[in-house]
N, C-alpha and C positions, 0 to 999 in steps of 0.2 A: 836297476833302472826303472823309470816310471812305466806303468803299463796302463792300457786303456781297454775297457770292456765294451765291445760293440754289440748291438742287438743282432743276434744271429738270425739266419734264415730258418724259420720254424717250419717251412713247407706249407702244403695245402694251398698254395697261391697267396699266402698272406704277405702283404706289402708293408703293413704298419700295425702297430698295436696302440692301445690307450693306457697310459700310466694311471693307475688308481691310487696307489700310495707307496711311499718309501718305508722300508723297515729299518733303514740305517740313516745316519747323518754324516755330514762331512767331519772328518776327524776320528770316526769310529774305526776300530780294528775289527776286521772280519776274518772268518776262516773260510777255506775252500768249501764250496757247496752250501754255504750259509745263504739263506734267502735274503735277497737284496730288496726286492720290490714285488708288488702285486700288479699284474697287468691283465687286461681284457683282450682276448684275441680268439678268433675263430669260434665265436659263440661261447667261449669259456673264460672263466676267471682263473688265472694260474699264478703260481709263485715263480719268480725268476731267480735261480741260484747263482752264486758267484763262482766264476771259474778260477779265481785266484784267492790266496790269502794275503792280507796286507792292510794298509791304512787308506781309507777313503779320503782322497784329496779334493774331489769335486763331483757333485751330482749335476748332470748336464740338462736335466728336464724337471719340470714341476708336475705334481699330480694334476690330471685332467688334460695334459697335453698329448698329442698324437706323435708317435715316434716311428719314423720310417726304418725299415730293416737296413742294417749297416751303420746306423747312427751311433755315435759314442754315447754310452749311457753313464759310465762311471770311470773316473780316472783314479788310479792308485798311486800313492806317493812312492818315490824311489826308496828302496830298502837299503840300509847300510849293511855291508858285508864285512865279516871278520876275516882278518888275514889268516892264512893257513900255513903252518910251518912245514917245509919240505921234510919228507921222511928219508934220511940218509941211508938207512939199511936196505931199502928196496930199490931195485934197478928199474922197475916199470913205473911209468908216470901214473899218478893217481887219476882215477876217473871220477868227475863230480857226480854226486848222487842226483838221479833224475826223478822227476815226479812220477807217481804211480801210474802205470799203464803206458809209459813212454820209454822206448829203447834208446840208450845212449848212441849218438851218432859216431861215425868213424872219425869225423873231424874233431869231436870233443875228446875222443880217446887218444888222438895223436897230439893234442895240444900240450904245451909246456906247463909245468907246475906253477910257474909265476903267472901265466895267463889265466889259469883256472882259479887262482887265488884272488886275482884282481876283478874278475867278472863273475856275477852270479849265474847259476844254471838258468838257461833260457831256451825257448824253442827256436829252431831255425826259422828264417824269414819264410813266410808262406805256410808254415806248419800250424795247424789249428789245434787248440787245446781241446781234447775230447772230454766231454762231460758224461760220466757213467758211474753207476753205483759199484761198490766193490764186488758184489755178486755178479754183475754183468761183466766186469773186467775178468774175473776168474773164469766165467763161462767162455769168454772170448779166447782165453789162452787154451782152454780145453778143446775148442773147435779149431784152433789155429787161424783165427780171424784177426786181422789188424783193425782195431776199432776206428782208426782214422778213415777207413774206407767205407764205414757204415754211416748213412745219413740218419741222424737222430730225429725222432718225432716228439720227444718229450719237451717240457718247458725249457727254453733256452737252448734248444738243439740237443738236449740230453739223449743219449742212446739208451733205449729201453731193451728189456729182454726180448720183447716181441720183434723189435727192429733187428736185433742180432740173429735170432732164430730164422727170421725171414731171409736175411742176407745169406746166412750159412746154408739154407735149404736150397734156394734156387738162384741166388746171385742176380736177382732182377735189377738191383741198383747198378751193379757193375755192367750188366749187359746193356742197360739203357744208355750208359755213358759211352760205350765202345761201339755199339751198332749203329747209332744215328750218324748219318753222313754230315759233314760240315755244312753249315747253313748256306754258304756260297755255292755249294755243289748241288743242293736240292733243286733249284729252278732248272738247271741244265738236265738233271736226271728226269725231271717231270716232262720237259719238252721232248727228250729223246725216247721216252716210253711210248708204246702204242696207245692210240686213243682210248681203248677200252681199259688200259691199266693206269691211265693218268688219274691222280686224285681229284675228287670233286671239289669245286670251289666252295669254301665255307659260306654259310648264310651269314649275313651281316645285319646288324640292327639298323633301323631307319635313321637317316641323318637327324641329328638333334637340331632343333630350332630354338632360338633364344626365347625365354619366357617374357611375357609382357610385364610391365610395371604394375603389379597388383595394388600398390599403395595409392594409385590414382583413383581407386574406387572405395577406399576405406583403410582402416588401420590394419596393419599386418605385424606379425612377429616371426623372426627367423630363429629356428632351433636347430643347432648342429646335430647331425645324425651320430648316434653312438657307434662304436666299433662293431657291435653286434648287428645293428640295423644295416650298416654299410656292407657287412659280409653277407647278410641275407640277400640284399639287393644284388650283389655281384653273382651269387650262386643262382638266383632265380633267372637272371638275364642269361647267364651261361647255359642253364638247362633249357630255357625256352628257345634259344637260337642255336642249340646244338642238336637236340633230339626232336624229331617231328612227333608231336604229341597226338595221341588218340585216346579214347576213353570208352569204358563200358559201365553201365549202371544196372543195378537190380536190387531186389529186396529178399532178405532171408527171414523165414518164419522161425523165430527163436523162442516161441512160447514154452516148449518143453525144456529148452536149455535154461531159460530164466527160472523156471520152477526148480530144476536141478541145482542151479547156482545158489538160489536162496536156501534150499534145504542144506546144502553143503556148508554155506556160510555159518549156519547155526552151530555146526560142529567145531568151527575154528575160532569162535569168539574168544576163548581163553588164550589162544595163540596170538591174538592181535593181528591176524592175517585177514586182509580184506580181499575176497575173491571178486574181481571185477570182470565184466564181460570181455574186456580187452585181452585178458590172459587166455581165454578160450579161443578168441579170434587169432591170437598169435600161434597157437597150436594148429589150428585149421589151416592157417597160411603156410606154415612149414610143410604140412602134408601136401598142399597144392604145389609148392615150389619143388618138392622132390619129384612130383609127377611131371612138372613143366620147368625143367632146369634153366631154360633160356631166360626166365624172369628173375633168376637169382644170379645174374651175370653182369658183366660190363663189356662194352664194345671198344676194342682197340682200333681206332680209325686208321692210324698210321700203318699197322700191319694187316688190317682187314681181317681181324680175328675176334672171335667171341670168347671171352674169358669166363668159363663156367666155374663158379665157386662151390666147392664141395663142403662148405660150412654155412651155417645159418645164423647170422648175426642181424637181428632186427632192430632198426632204428625206430624210436617212438617219439614222434613230434609232440613237443610240450609247449604250452603257452606260459610265458613268464613275463615279469615286469620288464625285462630287457629285450623281449622279442621271442621269436620261435627258436627253440633249441631242441636238438635231436640226439639225446643220449642213446647208446647202443646196448641192447641186451644180447650177450654173446651165447652161442651154443644153445639156442632155444630148443633144438631137437633133443638135447640130452637132459633137459630139466623137466621136472614135473610141474603141473599147473600150480600147486602150492608153492613150489620154489620160485616159479616165475612171479607169482603174486607178491611174495615177500620182497624179491629183488626190485620189481617194478615200483612198489610203494616206497622203498628206500631211495631209489634213484629219482623219483618224482620230487621227494622232499629236498634232496641235496641239489637238484637242478634248480628248483625255485628259490633256494637259498643262495645260489651262486657258488656252490661248493663242488660242482661237478668238475672233474679234471679234463684236460684237453684230450688225453688218451681215451677217455670213455666216450668221446664223440666221434671216434674214428673206426673204420673197419666195417661199417654196416653193409649189408648185401641187399636189403629190401626195407622199405619204410612203411610204417602204419601211422595214420593221422586221424584223430578222433574228434570231429567237430560236434558229435552228439553230446559230449560232456558239457558243451557250452550251449546246447539247445538247437544247434544247426540240424536241418533236415537232410539236405543233400548238397554236394559240391563236387567240383572236379579239381583235385590238387595238382600241383606241378611236381614233376619227377625230381627226386633228390639226386642230381647228377654227381658221380658217374654211374649210379644205379640205373636200371632200365624200367622200373615200375614202382608205383606207390599205391597203396590201398587206403581209401578213405572210408570212415565210418560215420553215419549220420545218427540221429537220435532215435533210439528204439522206443516205440510207443504202440499202444493198442490201436488197431485199425479194423474196419469191416472188410472181410475177404470172403471169397466163395470157396467152400470146401464140400465136395461131393454134392454139388447142386444147392447147398444151403449157405446162407450168409451168416458167418460167425465172426466173432471178435478174436483176433490173434495179435500177438506182439510181433511187430515187423521191424527189421533192422535194415535201413538203407545202406547199400554198399556201392562204392564207385572205385574203379581202378583206372589210373592213367598209365600209359605204357609208351615206350619208344618203338615206333612203327618200323624202324630199321631192323629191329631185333626180333620182334614177334608180330604175328598176324592176328587180326581180330578174332578169328575162329578159335585159336589156341587160348587167347585171353578169356574168351567167353567160357571155354571149357574149364579153365582154371577157376574162374569166379563161380561157376556152377558147382564144382567140387567143394570149394570152401563153403558155399551155402548149404550143400547137402550134409556136410559134417556138422555145421552149426545147428541144423534142424534135427540131427540124430545124435544126441549126447553119448549114448553107449558106443556108437561107431567112432565118434570123435576120440573117446578115451582109448579105444582099441588101436586106432591109427597113431595116436600120440605116444 
């Protein structure tokens, strides 16, 4: 029978994607998991694999168009089935072969030989085709996990090994589906609760007013927002109207650190490793997060719980032609400065070339943003929600400062941290910032703590 491939729910609040290009044409024969198209979504360019093998009968969108989640992307032609001769020597009815990773249903096992020969194997209504690599399917069998129950975060809803391990470890996805009361019950529960236990009303954005006709004053041009820019806009508004922002600013004396960095760089010229100031800041940041774990957390408003993360995955905000993109460097606490420098350089290149994967943009616990690379002195960044803090770096430059009663020239690095005031108080944030500054000003101590 003919089949249709609909754009799956990729998660992360994504409601639509932009089609960049097709890899196939109508009439082409494709294999399962073969890439069909290149899409832009959630600040990343990703390939969309086919959940089926078959002949493409229709492509429903053109490059450059925006595709809402749930829309039909590709129609596959009806496949002809060969008749199957019944086996007289067996008393049991044959069971049609199922696709990898899908268990045969009881209805299929009980069907007659003639019915099975006339109809191709297919999924029951409502059953979704699970996209996953063979290694992930094998691991799911080892863990005793039904892949259909795991929400995939990979391209096209593909289940990754990280999705599987997370589900098997704590079952958060299942718990979220079973613990939440039905929507129609929630208002009644809220009214019945004591006043001190009732949820706070969410802050809402001001009412939008229609724009004036700018063309009455001169020539104008309307340029559609890209998928990346729309996603940035949504996340910034969500962050600003969810977390009450506060900020702290200071300067670190990195004169000794810069001298150490430049001496160390000379040793790694043959390795083509560029030791940037940012890698040292990453290490100092993790040391601070270990001392102040509330800044490496997320707030669960519904359950009124603080989710403390015992891993340190730092997002690095990068300026690209498509807009601000934040790839994640994982396990910063477990990597040396040289390893971080190499990984950072590699991810910067792939991010700016549009080759970073969607998975590499997820899972961050704290974000760093460096305006100093562009010449900016100081600024107050917006939190990368659902994180609770973000550290901004300005441009390091020589400045006259007072040391032991004397005016001397030192290299000063402006630092600014924005934080969610629901989670942390200003005193602890200042202590965190002071610790980061102290480590940057004392390279030997930074290396010992790292």
